[in-house]
TORLUMMAR-957111 format. One record per residue (C-alpha): z, y, x; residue number from 1. Coordinates in Angstrom, 3 decimals, padded with zeros to 6 digits. Layout:
REM residues N
        zz        yy        xx  num
         Z         Y         X  NUM
...
This chain:
REM residues 97
        zz        yy        xx  num
   016.491   009.109   004.722    1
   014.154   006.745   002.874    2
   014.569   003.053   003.547    3
   011.768   000.976   004.998    4
   010.594  -002.377   003.725    5
   008.517  -005.235   005.027    6
   006.565  -006.914   002.259    7
   004.726  -010.128   003.085    8
   002.669  -012.165   000.669    9
   001.277  -015.515   001.739   10
  -001.706  -016.304  -000.510   11
  -002.458  -019.474   001.451   12
   000.075  -021.808   003.040   13
  -001.509  -025.136   003.764   14
   001.516  -026.617   005.569   15
   004.882  -024.825   005.105   16
   006.504  -027.007   007.774   17
   004.392  -025.256   010.405   18
   006.216  -021.977   009.683   19
   009.389  -023.324   011.313   20
   008.701  -021.994   014.828   21
   007.820  -018.552   013.453   22
   010.924  -018.462   011.230   23
   013.217  -019.469   014.102   24
   011.998  -016.484   016.141   25
   011.389  -013.965   013.358   26
   014.801  -014.246   011.691   27
   016.863  -013.264   014.748   28
   014.328  -010.561   015.708   29
   014.538  -008.980   012.253   30
   018.341  -009.133   012.141   31
   018.623  -007.662   015.653   32
   016.480  -004.732   014.499   33
   018.747  -004.115   011.508   34
   016.635  -005.853   008.863   35
   018.154  -007.523   005.822   36
   016.363  -010.338   004.039   37
   016.264  -009.585   000.305   38
   013.883  -012.273  -000.904   39
   012.021  -015.223   000.594   40
   009.937  -017.599  -001.420   41
   011.991  -017.632  -004.613   42
   010.631  -017.606  -008.111   43
   007.669  -015.322  -008.789   44
   006.120  -014.272  -012.080   45
   002.758  -012.662  -011.379   46
   000.828  -010.425  -013.753   47
  -002.743  -009.186  -013.663   48
  -004.183  -010.014  -010.219   49
  -000.799  -011.060  -008.844   50
  -000.236  -013.939  -006.485   51
   002.529  -016.430  -007.204   52
   002.772  -017.817  -003.684   53
   005.531  -017.037  -001.196   54
   006.714  -013.415  -001.073   55
   009.124  -012.088   001.565   56
   010.967  -008.763   001.221   57
   013.036  -007.300   004.073   58
   014.933  -003.992   003.954   59
   015.659  -001.598   006.838   60
   017.757   001.566   006.793   61
   014.687   003.684   007.554   62
   010.900   003.501   007.596   63
   010.722   004.227   011.334   64
   013.218   001.432   011.957   65
   010.978  -000.972   010.019   66
   007.938   000.034   012.091   67
   009.898  -000.277   015.344   68
   011.125  -003.736   014.335   69
   007.545  -004.924   013.848   70
   006.506  -003.482   017.208   71
   009.533  -004.940   019.026   72
   009.017  -007.454   021.790   73
   011.130  -010.027   019.953   74
   009.066  -009.845   016.765   75
   005.793  -009.869   018.681   76
   006.906  -013.191   020.206   77
   007.480  -014.484   016.672   78
   003.976  -013.443   015.632   79
   002.498  -015.543   018.417   80
   004.248  -018.557   016.845   81
   002.658  -017.894   013.432   82
   000.293  -020.831   013.136   83
  -003.427  -020.655   012.554   84
  -004.582  -021.245   009.019   85
  -002.023  -018.993   007.360   86
  -003.229  -016.064   005.338   87
  -000.694  -013.257   005.084   88
  -000.772  -009.782   003.580   89
   001.882  -007.848   005.527   90
   002.842  -004.246   004.789   91
   005.505  -001.815   005.916   92
   006.330   000.605   003.128   93
   008.583   003.614   002.737   94
   011.159   003.517  -000.030   95
   012.104   006.391  -002.291   96
   015.123   008.487  -001.281   97
């Protein structure tokens, strides 16, 4: 079974402190759904049209599990806490077997 991944890129973060409420809800929701944080905001080297801002990568055992985690009630509560003014490119992708 192919793994599933959440990939989030934040091209615009005007005030990182305002992410605290979202992070406090999202972390437990992701872990409860079986997600494992692989990367969050570390060093980035971007090429071509790449964006060097915050990138988050989360791994799940399966693609369907990743989709279900996003749709879960717990993660939907976290999304409500994501403050206005944040631009985020969020994708759920299927890994290669």
